[in-house]
PDB file of N, CA, C and O in Angstrom:
ATOM      1  N   MET A   1     -15.814 -17.079  15.135  1.00  0.00           N
ATOM      2  CA  MET A   1     -15.031 -16.798  13.962  1.00  0.00           C
ATOM      3  C   MET A   1     -15.941 -16.524  12.770  1.00  0.00           C
ATOM      4  O   MET A   1     -15.677 -15.614  11.984  1.00  0.00           O
ATOM      5  N   TYR A   2     -17.016 -17.308  12.631  1.00  0.00           N
ATOM      6  CA  TYR A   2     -17.925 -17.077  11.515  1.00  0.00           C
ATOM      7  C   TYR A   2     -18.639 -15.747  11.652  1.00  0.00           C
ATOM      8  O   TYR A   2     -18.962 -15.104  10.653  1.00  0.00           O
ATOM      9  N   GLY A   3     -18.883 -15.336  12.873  1.00  0.00           N
ATOM     10  CA  GLY A   3     -19.499 -14.031  13.091  1.00  0.00           C
ATOM     11  C   GLY A   3     -18.598 -12.896  12.633  1.00  0.00           C
ATOM     12  O   GLY A   3     -19.067 -11.933  12.027  1.00  0.00           O
ATOM     13  N   LEU A   4     -17.310 -13.005  12.919  1.00  0.00           N
ATOM     14  CA  LEU A   4     -16.366 -11.978  12.461  1.00  0.00           C
ATOM     15  C   LEU A   4     -16.199 -11.993  10.945  1.00  0.00           C
ATOM     16  O   LEU A   4     -16.017 -10.943  10.329  1.00  0.00           O
ATOM     17  N   MET A   5     -16.259 -13.175  10.344  1.00  0.00           N
ATOM     18  CA  MET A   5     -16.197 -13.247   8.886  1.00  0.00           C
ATOM     19  C   MET A   5     -17.413 -12.572   8.267  1.00  0.00           C
ATOM     20  O   MET A   5     -17.287 -11.826   7.296  1.00  0.00           O
ATOM     21  N   PHE A   6     -18.586 -12.832   8.826  1.00  0.00           N
ATOM     22  CA  PHE A   6     -19.810 -12.210   8.331  1.00  0.00           C
ATOM     23  C   PHE A   6     -19.771 -10.705   8.532  1.00  0.00           C
ATOM     24  O   PHE A   6     -20.156  -9.947   7.642  1.00  0.00           O
ATOM     25  N   LEU A   7     -19.306 -10.268   9.697  1.00  0.00           N
ATOM     26  CA  LEU A   7     -19.211  -8.835   9.977  1.00  0.00           C
ATOM     27  C   LEU A   7     -18.249  -8.148   9.011  1.00  0.00           C
ATOM     28  O   LEU A   7     -18.536  -7.053   8.527  1.00  0.00           O
ATOM     29  N   THR A   8     -17.126  -8.772   8.732  1.00  0.00           N
ATOM     30  CA  THR A   8     -16.160  -8.199   7.798  1.00  0.00           C
ATOM     31  C   THR A   8     -16.752  -8.109   6.396  1.00  0.00           C
ATOM     32  O   THR A   8     -16.531  -7.125   5.690  1.00  0.00           O
ATOM     33  N   TYR A   9     -17.497  -9.122   5.996  1.00  0.00           N
ATOM     34  CA  TYR A   9     -18.132  -9.112   4.676  1.00  0.00           C
ATOM     35  C   TYR A   9     -19.188  -8.018   4.578  1.00  0.00           C
ATOM     36  O   TYR A   9     -19.263  -7.310   3.574  1.00  0.00           O
ATOM     37  N   LYS A  10     -19.996  -7.881   5.610  1.00  0.00           N
ATOM     38  CA  LYS A  10     -21.088  -6.907   5.573  1.00  0.00           C
ATOM     39  C   LYS A  10     -20.608  -5.466   5.695  1.00  0.00           C
ATOM     40  O   LYS A  10     -21.280  -4.557   5.207  1.00  0.00           O
ATOM     41  N   THR A  11     -19.482  -5.237   6.323  1.00  0.00           N
ATOM     42  CA  THR A  11     -18.981  -3.867   6.494  1.00  0.00           C
ATOM     43  C   THR A  11     -17.822  -3.562   5.550  1.00  0.00           C
ATOM     44  O   THR A  11     -17.042  -2.644   5.804  1.00  0.00           O
ATOM     45  N   ALA A  12     -17.704  -4.318   4.469  1.00  0.00           N
ATOM     46  CA  ALA A  12     -16.564  -4.157   3.557  1.00  0.00           C
ATOM     47  C   ALA A  12     -16.522  -2.779   2.917  1.00  0.00           C
ATOM     48  O   ALA A  12     -15.436  -2.242   2.699  1.00  0.00           O
ATOM     49  N   ASN A  13     -17.659  -2.197   2.613  1.00  0.00           N
ATOM     50  CA  ASN A  13     -17.698  -0.900   1.932  1.00  0.00           C
ATOM     51  C   ASN A  13     -18.163   0.224   2.847  1.00  0.00           C
ATOM     52  O   ASN A  13     -18.670   1.243   2.377  1.00  0.00           O
ATOM     53  N   LYS A  14     -17.994   0.044   4.126  1.00  0.00           N
ATOM     54  CA  LYS A  14     -18.380   1.060   5.105  1.00  0.00           C
ATOM     55  C   LYS A  14     -17.145   1.500   5.883  1.00  0.00           C
ATOM     56  O   LYS A  14     -16.135   0.797   5.901  1.00  0.00           O
ATOM     57  N   PRO A  15     -17.227   2.654   6.520  1.00  0.00           N
ATOM     58  CA  PRO A  15     -16.065   3.109   7.310  1.00  0.00           C
ATOM     59  C   PRO A  15     -15.689   2.166   8.447  1.00  0.00           C
ATOM     60  O   PRO A  15     -14.523   2.113   8.837  1.00  0.00           O
ATOM     61  N   THR A  16     -16.641   1.430   8.981  1.00  0.00           N
ATOM     62  CA  THR A  16     -16.335   0.503  10.073  1.00  0.00           C
ATOM     63  C   THR A  16     -15.722  -0.801   9.570  1.00  0.00           C
ATOM     64  O   THR A  16     -15.373  -1.672  10.367  1.00  0.00           O
ATOM     65  N   GLY A  17     -15.593  -0.936   8.261  1.00  0.00           N
ATOM     66  CA  GLY A  17     -15.038  -2.161   7.693  1.00  0.00           C
ATOM     67  C   GLY A  17     -13.605  -2.407   8.104  1.00  0.00           C
ATOM     68  O   GLY A  17     -13.204  -3.555   8.298  1.00  0.00           O
ATOM     69  N   ILE A  18     -12.832  -1.353   8.240  1.00  0.00           N
ATOM     70  CA  ILE A  18     -11.426  -1.526   8.626  1.00  0.00           C
ATOM     71  C   ILE A  18     -11.319  -2.023  10.069  1.00  0.00           C
ATOM     72  O   ILE A  18     -10.417  -2.791  10.402  1.00  0.00           O
ATOM     73  N   ILE A  19     -12.233  -1.585  10.908  1.00  0.00           N
ATOM     74  CA  ILE A  19     -12.234  -2.053  12.301  1.00  0.00           C
ATOM     75  C   ILE A  19     -12.575  -3.535  12.356  1.00  0.00           C
ATOM     76  O   ILE A  19     -11.948  -4.294  13.096  1.00  0.00           O
ATOM     77  N   SER A  20     -13.571  -3.949  11.574  1.00  0.00           N
ATOM     78  CA  SER A  20     -13.932  -5.365  11.572  1.00  0.00           C
ATOM     79  C   SER A  20     -12.826  -6.215  10.944  1.00  0.00           C
ATOM     80  O   SER A  20     -12.616  -7.355  11.358  1.00  0.00           O
ATOM     81  N   ALA A  21     -12.120  -5.676   9.952  1.00  0.00           N
ATOM     82  CA  ALA A  21     -10.999  -6.413   9.360  1.00  0.00           C
ATOM     83  C   ALA A  21      -9.868  -6.585  10.375  1.00  0.00           C
ATOM     84  O   ALA A  21      -9.268  -7.656  10.464  1.00  0.00           O
ATOM     85  N   PHE A  22      -9.579  -5.531  11.137  1.00  0.00           N
ATOM     86  CA  PHE A  22      -8.557  -5.643  12.181  1.00  0.00           C
ATOM     87  C   PHE A  22      -8.987  -6.620  13.272  1.00  0.00           C
ATOM     88  O   PHE A  22      -8.161  -7.374  13.787  1.00  0.00           O
ATOM     89  N   ALA A  23     -10.262  -6.613  13.626  1.00  0.00           N
ATOM     90  CA  ALA A  23     -10.756  -7.553  14.635  1.00  0.00           C
ATOM     91  C   ALA A  23     -10.630  -8.991  14.140  1.00  0.00           C
ATOM     92  O   ALA A  23     -10.236  -9.883  14.892  1.00  0.00           O
ATOM     93  N   PHE A  24     -10.965  -9.206  12.879  1.00  0.00           N
ATOM     94  CA  PHE A  24     -10.881 -10.545  12.302  1.00  0.00           C
ATOM     95  C   PHE A  24      -9.437 -11.045  12.247  1.00  0.00           C
ATOM     96  O   PHE A  24      -9.158 -12.177  12.640  1.00  0.00           O
ATOM     97  N   THR A  25      -8.520 -10.208  11.762  1.00  0.00           N
ATOM     98  CA  THR A  25      -7.123 -10.633  11.685  1.00  0.00           C
ATOM     99  C   THR A  25      -6.502 -10.780  13.069  1.00  0.00           C
ATOM    100  O   THR A  25      -5.656 -11.650  13.279  1.00  0.00           O
ATOM    101  N   GLY A  26      -6.909  -9.947  14.003  1.00  0.00           N
ATOM    102  CA  GLY A  26      -6.427 -10.099  15.373  1.00  0.00           C
ATOM    103  C   GLY A  26      -6.885 -11.403  15.989  1.00  0.00           C
ATOM    104  O   GLY A  26      -6.120 -12.073  16.682  1.00  0.00           O
ATOM    105  N   PHE A  27      -8.133 -11.765  15.737  1.00  0.00           N
ATOM    106  CA  PHE A  27      -8.655 -13.027  16.253  1.00  0.00           C
ATOM    107  C   PHE A  27      -7.947 -14.216  15.610  1.00  0.00           C
ATOM    108  O   PHE A  27      -7.656 -15.202  16.287  1.00  0.00           O
ATOM    109  N   LEU A  28      -7.668 -14.131  14.314  1.00  0.00           N
ATOM    110  CA  LEU A  28      -6.932 -15.214  13.656  1.00  0.00           C
ATOM    111  C   LEU A  28      -5.530 -15.362  14.244  1.00  0.00           C
ATOM    112  O   LEU A  28      -5.043 -16.479  14.421  1.00  0.00           O
ATOM    113  N   GLY A  29      -4.886 -14.244  14.542  1.00  0.00           N
ATOM    114  CA  GLY A  29      -3.579 -14.304  15.184  1.00  0.00           C
ATOM    115  C   GLY A  29      -3.652 -14.911  16.574  1.00  0.00           C
ATOM    116  O   GLY A  29      -2.762 -15.655  16.985  1.00  0.00           O
ATOM    117  N   TYR A  30      -4.719 -14.588  17.295  1.00  0.00           N
ATOM    118  CA  TYR A  30      -4.927 -15.140  18.638  1.00  0.00           C
ATOM    119  C   TYR A  30      -5.115 -16.657  18.574  1.00  0.00           C
ATOM    120  O   TYR A  30      -4.631 -17.380  19.444  1.00  0.00           O
ATOM    121  N   ILE A  31      -5.805 -17.131  17.561  1.00  0.00           N
ATOM    122  CA  ILE A  31      -6.044 -18.564  17.405  1.00  0.00           C
ATOM    123  C   ILE A  31      -4.788 -19.274  16.890  1.00  0.00           C
ATOM    124  O   ILE A  31      -4.468 -20.374  17.339  1.00  0.00           O
ATOM    125  N   LEU A  32      -4.084 -18.650  15.958  1.00  0.00           N
ATOM    126  CA  LEU A  32      -2.936 -19.295  15.322  1.00  0.00           C
ATOM    127  C   LEU A  32      -1.686 -19.304  16.199  1.00  0.00           C
ATOM    128  O   LEU A  32      -0.825 -20.168  16.029  1.00  0.00           O
ATOM    129  N   GLY A  33      -1.573 -18.373  17.120  1.00  0.00           N
ATOM    130  CA  GLY A  33      -0.393 -18.279  17.973  1.00  0.00           C
ATOM    131  C   GLY A  33      -0.067 -19.551  18.734  1.00  0.00           C
ATOM    132  O   GLY A  33       1.065 -20.027  18.655  1.00  0.00           O
ATOM    133  N   PRO A  34      -1.014 -20.122  19.470  1.00  0.00           N
ATOM    134  CA  PRO A  34      -0.712 -21.364  20.192  1.00  0.00           C
ATOM    135  C   PRO A  34      -0.380 -22.543  19.275  1.00  0.00           C
ATOM    136  O   PRO A  34       0.420 -23.406  19.634  1.00  0.00           O
ATOM    137  N   ILE A  35      -0.993 -22.576  18.101  1.00  0.00           N
ATOM    138  CA  ILE A  35      -0.698 -23.662  17.159  1.00  0.00           C
ATOM    139  C   ILE A  35       0.740 -23.555  16.672  1.00  0.00           C
ATOM    140  O   ILE A  35       1.461 -24.552  16.626  1.00  0.00           O
ATOM    141  N   LEU A  36       1.156 -22.349  16.310  1.00  0.00           N
ATOM    142  CA  LEU A  36       2.539 -22.159  15.864  1.00  0.00           C
ATOM    143  C   LEU A  36       3.522 -22.428  16.993  1.00  0.00           C
ATOM    144  O   LEU A  36       4.601 -22.972  16.760  1.00  0.00           O
ATOM    145  N   ASN A  37       3.159 -22.055  18.207  1.00  0.00           N
ATOM    146  CA  ASN A  37       4.020 -22.315  19.359  1.00  0.00           C
ATOM    147  C   ASN A  37       4.186 -23.812  19.595  1.00  0.00           C
ATOM    148  O   ASN A  37       5.262 -24.259  19.992  1.00  0.00           O
ATOM    149  N   THR A  38       3.143 -24.584  19.358  1.00  0.00           N
ATOM    150  CA  THR A  38       3.226 -26.033  19.500  1.00  0.00           C
ATOM    151  C   THR A  38       4.216 -26.620  18.497  1.00  0.00           C
ATOM    152  O   THR A  38       5.020 -27.488  18.839  1.00  0.00           O
ATOM    153  N   TYR A  39       4.149 -26.136  17.256  1.00  0.00           N
ATOM    154  CA  TYR A  39       5.101 -26.603  16.245  1.00  0.00           C
ATOM    155  C   TYR A  39       6.528 -26.208  16.604  1.00  0.00           C
ATOM    156  O   TYR A  39       7.453 -27.006  16.451  1.00  0.00           O
ATOM    157  N   LEU A  40       6.708 -24.985  17.077  1.00  0.00           N
ATOM    158  CA  LEU A  40       8.054 -24.537  17.438  1.00  0.00           C
ATOM    159  C   LEU A  40       8.622 -25.325  18.608  1.00  0.00           C
ATOM    160  O   LEU A  40       9.798 -25.688  18.599  1.00  0.00           O
ATOM    161  N   SER A  41       7.797 -25.593  19.613  1.00  0.00           N
ATOM    162  CA  SER A  41       8.292 -26.324  20.779  1.00  0.00           C
ATOM    163  C   SER A  41       8.567 -27.790  20.459  1.00  0.00           C
ATOM    164  O   SER A  41       9.327 -28.447  21.171  1.00  0.00           O
ATOM    165  N   ALA A  42       7.951 -28.311  19.390  1.00  0.00           N
ATOM    166  CA  ALA A  42       8.210 -29.690  18.976  1.00  0.00           C
ATOM    167  C   ALA A  42       9.412 -29.784  18.044  1.00  0.00           C
ATOM    168  O   ALA A  42       9.721 -30.862  17.536  1.00  0.00           O
ATOM    169  N   GLY A  43      10.093 -28.656  17.815  1.00  0.00           N
ATOM    170  CA  GLY A  43      11.270 -28.657  16.959  1.00  0.00           C
ATOM    171  C   GLY A  43      10.947 -28.667  15.476  1.00  0.00           C
ATOM    172  O   GLY A  43      11.773 -29.080  14.662  1.00  0.00           O
ATOM    173  N   MET A  44       9.754 -28.215  15.123  1.00  0.00           N
ATOM    174  CA  MET A  44       9.336 -28.221  13.723  1.00  0.00           C
ATOM    175  C   MET A  44       9.224 -26.803  13.176  1.00  0.00           C
ATOM    176  O   MET A  44       8.312 -26.496  12.408  1.00  0.00           O
ATOM    177  N   GLY A  45      10.146 -25.950  13.572  1.00  0.00           N
ATOM    178  CA  GLY A  45      10.141 -24.578  13.088  1.00  0.00           C
ATOM    179  C   GLY A  45      10.410 -24.476  11.600  1.00  0.00           C
ATOM    180  O   GLY A  45      10.029 -23.497  10.960  1.00  0.00           O
ATOM    181  N   ASP A  46      11.075 -25.498  11.042  1.00  0.00           N
ATOM    182  CA  ASP A  46      11.337 -25.480   9.603  1.00  0.00           C
ATOM    183  C   ASP A  46      10.054 -25.582   8.790  1.00  0.00           C
ATOM    184  O   ASP A  46       9.998 -25.079   7.669  1.00  0.00           O
ATOM    185  N   VAL A  47       9.032 -26.217   9.327  1.00  0.00           N
ATOM    186  CA  VAL A  47       7.741 -26.300   8.642  1.00  0.00           C
ATOM    187  C   VAL A  47       7.116 -24.912   8.545  1.00  0.00           C
ATOM    188  O   VAL A  47       6.566 -24.540   7.508  1.00  0.00           O
ATOM    189  N   ILE A  48       7.204 -24.158   9.624  1.00  0.00           N
ATOM    190  CA  ILE A  48       6.663 -22.797   9.633  1.00  0.00           C
ATOM    191  C   ILE A  48       7.450 -21.912   8.676  1.00  0.00           C
ATOM    192  O   ILE A  48       6.866 -21.119   7.938  1.00  0.00           O
ATOM    193  N   ALA A  49       8.765 -22.044   8.687  1.00  0.00           N
ATOM    194  CA  ALA A  49       9.597 -21.240   7.789  1.00  0.00           C
ATOM    195  C   ALA A  49       9.332 -21.590   6.329  1.00  0.00           C
ATOM    196  O   ALA A  49       9.321 -20.706   5.473  1.00  0.00           O
ATOM    197  N   MET A  50       9.117 -22.875   6.038  1.00  0.00           N
ATOM    198  CA  MET A  50       8.838 -23.272   4.664  1.00  0.00           C
ATOM    199  C   MET A  50       7.475 -22.750   4.199  1.00  0.00           C
ATOM    200  O   MET A  50       7.328 -22.342   3.047  1.00  0.00           O
ATOM    201  N   ALA A  51       6.486 -22.762   5.084  1.00  0.00           N
ATOM    202  CA  ALA A  51       5.177 -22.219   4.732  1.00  0.00           C
ATOM    203  C   ALA A  51       5.261 -20.718   4.494  1.00  0.00           C
ATOM    204  O   ALA A  51       4.643 -20.200   3.564  1.00  0.00           O
ATOM    205  N   LEU A  52       6.019 -20.021   5.323  1.00  0.00           N
ATOM    206  CA  LEU A  52       6.210 -18.582   5.139  1.00  0.00           C
ATOM    207  C   LEU A  52       6.935 -18.291   3.830  1.00  0.00           C
ATOM    208  O   LEU A  52       6.536 -17.401   3.079  1.00  0.00           O
ATOM    209  N   GLY A  53       7.979 -19.027   3.564  1.00  0.00           N
ATOM    210  CA  GLY A  53       8.734 -18.826   2.331  1.00  0.00           C
ATOM    211  C   GLY A  53       7.921 -19.148   1.087  1.00  0.00           C
ATOM    212  O   GLY A  53       8.000 -18.426   0.093  1.00  0.00           O
ATOM    213  N   GLY A  54       7.142 -20.221   1.130  1.00  0.00           N
ATOM    214  CA  GLY A  54       6.302 -20.577  -0.010  1.00  0.00           C
ATOM    215  C   GLY A  54       5.230 -19.547  -0.284  1.00  0.00           C
ATOM    216  O   GLY A  54       4.956 -19.215  -1.437  1.00  0.00           O
ATOM    217  N   THR A  55       4.622 -19.039   0.780  1.00  0.00           N
ATOM    218  CA  THR A  55       3.608 -18.003   0.625  1.00  0.00           C
ATOM    219  C   THR A  55       4.210 -16.732   0.055  1.00  0.00           C
ATOM    220  O   THR A  55       3.625 -16.106  -0.829  1.00  0.00           O
ATOM    221  N   ALA A  56       5.374 -16.348   0.556  1.00  0.00           N
ATOM    222  CA  ALA A  56       6.039 -15.144   0.048  1.00  0.00           C
ATOM    223  C   ALA A  56       6.434 -15.314  -1.416  1.00  0.00           C
ATOM    224  O   ALA A  56       6.303 -14.379  -2.206  1.00  0.00           O
ATOM    225  N   LEU A  57       6.914 -16.499  -1.780  1.00  0.00           N
ATOM    226  CA  LEU A  57       7.311 -16.753  -3.164  1.00  0.00           C
ATOM    227  C   LEU A  57       6.123 -16.642  -4.115  1.00  0.00           C
ATOM    228  O   LEU A  57       6.225 -16.008  -5.166  1.00  0.00           O
ATOM    229  N   VAL A  58       5.007 -17.251  -3.756  1.00  0.00           N
ATOM    230  CA  VAL A  58       3.811 -17.177  -4.600  1.00  0.00           C
ATOM    231  C   VAL A  58       3.319 -15.743  -4.701  1.00  0.00           C
ATOM    232  O   VAL A  58       2.945 -15.291  -5.783  1.00  0.00           O
ATOM    233  N   PHE A  59       3.316 -15.021  -3.587  1.00  0.00           N
ATOM    234  CA  PHE A  59       2.864 -13.627  -3.599  1.00  0.00           C
ATOM    235  C   PHE A  59       3.731 -12.774  -4.517  1.00  0.00           C
ATOM    236  O   PHE A  59       3.210 -12.019  -5.338  1.00  0.00           O
ATOM    237  N   PHE A  60       5.051 -12.891  -4.383  1.00  0.00           N
ATOM    238  CA  PHE A  60       5.944 -12.074  -5.203  1.00  0.00           C
ATOM    239  C   PHE A  60       5.901 -12.474  -6.676  1.00  0.00           C
ATOM    240  O   PHE A  60       6.009 -11.611  -7.547  1.00  0.00           O
ATOM    241  N   CYS A  61       5.747 -13.753  -6.967  1.00  0.00           N
ATOM    242  CA  CYS A  61       5.632 -14.176  -8.365  1.00  0.00           C
ATOM    243  C   CYS A  61       4.346 -13.653  -8.996  1.00  0.00           C
ATOM    244  O   CYS A  61       4.364 -13.173 -10.130  1.00  0.00           O
ATOM    245  N   CYS A  62       3.240 -13.740  -8.280  1.00  0.00           N
ATOM    246  CA  CYS A  62       1.979 -13.204  -8.808  1.00  0.00           C
ATOM    247  C   CYS A  62       2.054 -11.692  -8.968  1.00  0.00           C
ATOM    248  O   CYS A  62       1.557 -11.151  -9.956  1.00  0.00           O
ATOM    249  N   SER A  63       2.659 -11.011  -8.023  1.00  0.00           N
ATOM    250  CA  SER A  63       2.810  -9.557  -8.131  1.00  0.00           C
ATOM    251  C   SER A  63       3.695  -9.181  -9.307  1.00  0.00           C
ATOM    252  O   SER A  63       3.387  -8.238 -10.036  1.00  0.00           O
ATOM    253  N   ALA A  64       4.785  -9.900  -9.500  1.00  0.00           N
ATOM    254  CA  ALA A  64       5.675  -9.613 -10.625  1.00  0.00           C
ATOM    255  C   ALA A  64       4.978  -9.865 -11.954  1.00  0.00           C
ATOM    256  O   ALA A  64       5.180  -9.117 -12.911  1.00  0.00           O
ATOM    257  N   TYR A  65       4.163 -10.904 -12.021  1.00  0.00           N
ATOM    258  CA  TYR A  65       3.421 -11.199 -13.251  1.00  0.00           C
ATOM    259  C   TYR A  65       2.464 -10.066 -13.602  1.00  0.00           C
ATOM    260  O   TYR A  65       2.404  -9.626 -14.750  1.00  0.00           O
ATOM    261  N   VAL A  66       1.723  -9.601 -12.615  1.00  0.00           N
ATOM    262  CA  VAL A  66       0.754  -8.531 -12.863  1.00  0.00           C
ATOM    263  C   VAL A  66       1.466  -7.225 -13.196  1.00  0.00           C
ATOM    264  O   VAL A  66       1.015  -6.482 -14.068  1.00  0.00           O
ATOM    265  N   LEU A  67       2.563  -6.937 -12.521  1.00  0.00           N
ATOM    266  CA  LEU A  67       3.277  -5.689 -12.788  1.00  0.00           C
ATOM    267  C   LEU A  67       3.970  -5.679 -14.151  1.00  0.00           C
ATOM    268  O   LEU A  67       4.071  -4.626 -14.780  1.00  0.00           O
ATOM    269  N   THR A  68       4.442  -6.823 -14.610  1.00  0.00           N
ATOM    270  CA  THR A  68       5.121  -6.843 -15.908  1.00  0.00           C
ATOM    271  C   THR A  68       4.146  -6.927 -17.074  1.00  0.00           C
ATOM    272  O   THR A  68       4.405  -6.341 -18.126  1.00  0.00           O
ATOM    273  N   THR A  69       3.035  -7.636 -16.920  1.00  0.00           N
ATOM    274  CA  THR A  69       2.085  -7.765 -18.026  1.00  0.00           C
ATOM    275  C   THR A  69       1.045  -6.655 -18.036  1.00  0.00           C
ATOM    276  O   THR A  69       0.372  -6.454 -19.047  1.00  0.00           O
ATOM    277  N   ARG A  70       0.900  -5.938 -16.941  1.00  0.00           N
ATOM    278  CA  ARG A  70      -0.089  -4.857 -16.799  1.00  0.00           C
ATOM    279  C   ARG A  70      -1.519  -5.337 -17.042  1.00  0.00           C
ATOM    280  O   ARG A  70      -2.362  -4.575 -17.514  1.00  0.00           O
ATOM    281  N   LYS A  71      -1.786  -6.596 -16.719  1.00  0.00           N
ATOM    282  CA  LYS A  71      -3.132  -7.132 -16.883  1.00  0.00           C
ATOM    283  C   LYS A  71      -4.022  -6.655 -15.748  1.00  0.00           C
ATOM    284  O   LYS A  71      -3.565  -6.441 -14.625  1.00  0.00           O
ATOM    285  N   ASP A  72      -5.307  -6.491 -16.064  1.00  0.00           N
ATOM    286  CA  ASP A  72      -6.291  -6.123 -15.054  1.00  0.00           C
ATOM    287  C   ASP A  72      -6.834  -7.409 -14.440  1.00  0.00           C
ATOM    288  O   ASP A  72      -7.565  -8.154 -15.094  1.00  0.00           O
ATOM    289  N   MET A  73      -6.484  -7.663 -13.210  1.00  0.00           N
ATOM    290  CA  MET A  73      -6.901  -8.893 -12.547  1.00  0.00           C
ATOM    291  C   MET A  73      -8.132  -8.696 -11.666  1.00  0.00           C
ATOM    292  O   MET A  73      -8.452  -9.571 -10.861  1.00  0.00           O
ATOM    293  N   SER A  74      -8.822  -7.576 -11.801  1.00  0.00           N
ATOM    294  CA  SER A  74      -9.965  -7.299 -10.934  1.00  0.00           C
ATOM    295  C   SER A  74     -11.139  -8.225 -11.219  1.00  0.00           C
ATOM    296  O   SER A  74     -11.963  -8.449 -10.332  1.00  0.00           O
ATOM    297  N   SER A  75     -11.241  -8.765 -12.420  1.00  0.00           N
ATOM    298  CA  SER A  75     -12.335  -9.678 -12.732  1.00  0.00           C
ATOM    299  C   SER A  75     -11.941 -11.130 -12.504  1.00  0.00           C
ATOM    300  O   SER A  75     -12.724 -12.036 -12.793  1.00  0.00           O
ATOM    301  N   SER A  76     -10.752 -11.358 -11.996  1.00  0.00           N
ATOM    302  CA  SER A  76     -10.274 -12.708 -11.756  1.00  0.00           C
ATOM    303  C   SER A  76     -11.020 -13.344 -10.598  1.00  0.00           C
ATOM    304  O   SER A  76     -11.459 -12.657  -9.675  1.00  0.00           O
ATOM    305  N   ALA A  77     -11.161 -14.656 -10.652  1.00  0.00           N
ATOM    306  CA  ALA A  77     -11.826 -15.381  -9.574  1.00  0.00           C
ATOM    307  C   ALA A  77     -10.948 -15.459  -8.335  1.00  0.00           C
ATOM    308  O   ALA A  77     -11.428 -15.831  -7.264  1.00  0.00           O
ATOM    309  N   VAL A  78      -9.682 -15.117  -8.461  1.00  0.00           N
ATOM    310  CA  VAL A  78      -8.757 -15.172  -7.336  1.00  0.00           C
ATOM    311  C   VAL A  78      -9.057 -14.065  -6.337  1.00  0.00           C
ATOM    312  O   VAL A  78      -8.909 -14.267  -5.132  1.00  0.00           O
ATOM    313  N   CYS A  79      -9.474 -12.908  -6.815  1.00  0.00           N
ATOM    314  CA  CYS A  79      -9.697 -11.753  -5.943  1.00  0.00           C
ATOM    315  C   CYS A  79     -10.966 -11.875  -5.157  1.00  0.00           C
ATOM    316  O   CYS A  79     -11.297 -10.982  -4.376  1.00  0.00           O
TER     317      CYS A  79
END
């Protein structure tokens, strides 16, 4: 996993960067799938739904803030 993170960082501004980003996200999905399946089979699907909803809420609130204030967030430490 650390190798894919390093590869994605090093190829960020190259044409092969998109391939390494897809490889990294694919690997994360491969790792996260069994963990989510364990939660679902234990009857804890509401935890997954709450995490998804919370993430979506934060994303949309931050997007709405930037779109309404027209602030340049490129120098932010968040990015």
